[in-house]
N, C-alpha and C positions, 0 to 999 in steps of 0.2 A: 742186415736187410739193405737193399740198395733204395736211396730216394729216387723219385720219379726223374730228376734231372740225371742222375747217375745211369738209370736204366735206359733212358734215351740216349744218353752218350754211349753207352755200351753197345747198345743195339745197331747204333749207326756205325761206330767203329768197326763193327764185325760185318758191314756189309748188308745189315738186314733193313727191308724196305718196310715201312708202316705206312698203311692208308686207312683213312677214316671213312667210314659210309654210315651216316647217321650215327647210332651209338656202338656200332661193330667197328673193331678194330681188325684190319686185314694184315697179316705179317706174312712176308716172304723173306727166308733166309736160306744163304747157303748151306749145303748139307753139311752137317756136324757142328754148326756153330751155336745152334740154341740150346744151351745148358738148362738143367731143371731150376737153377737159381735165376736165370734169367726169364725163363717162362712164368715163374711165380711173380717175379717183379713186374713183369708187363701186365699180368693179369690184376695185380694189386694197384697198379697205377695206371690202369686202362683209361678211366676217365680224364685225368690230367692229361695223360698223354694225347688223347683224342682233342681235348681242348688246345693243346700247345702246336699240334701239326695242322689243325685247320685255321689257325690265327692267319691274317693276311701277311703278305710278304712286306717287311720293312721298306721305306723308301730308299730306293737306289739311286747313285749317280746316274743320269741318264736323261734324256729328253723331257720326261715329264718335271723332273728336279730342276734343269736348266730353265724350262718355260717358267716355272714357278719363279724362280729367281729373278727373270726377267721382268715378270709382271709387278713383283715386289719393289723391284728398283724403280720400274716406271712409276708406280705410285709415290715412291718417295721423293722423286724429281718432279711430281706434278705441280702445276701452279694452281693455287686456289684462288678463284675471283668471287668475290662476295658483291652480292647485289643488294640494294637496300630496297 
C-alpha cells in the first residue's frame, strides 16, 4: 500500500491533475494511467491529499521576497532616537 506522499508523487508523475473543491477531490488523468492501486490509494489518502494541494504556495524568489528583504535591511540600519 502506498503512503499519501507516494500516492501524490505517483499521480503527478503520471500526468494526473488533482483539484480540490471543498471535501471533493477532482481527478483528471490521461487514458490508461489510473491503475486500480492508484485509485484505491487516492481514495484512502483523499483527505491528506486535499489538505496538501490546498496549502498556499511557499515563498518564491521574486518581487515580494525582494521587497521584504529591503524592508528588513532598512529596519536593521535604522537610527533609533530616544527622547526623554
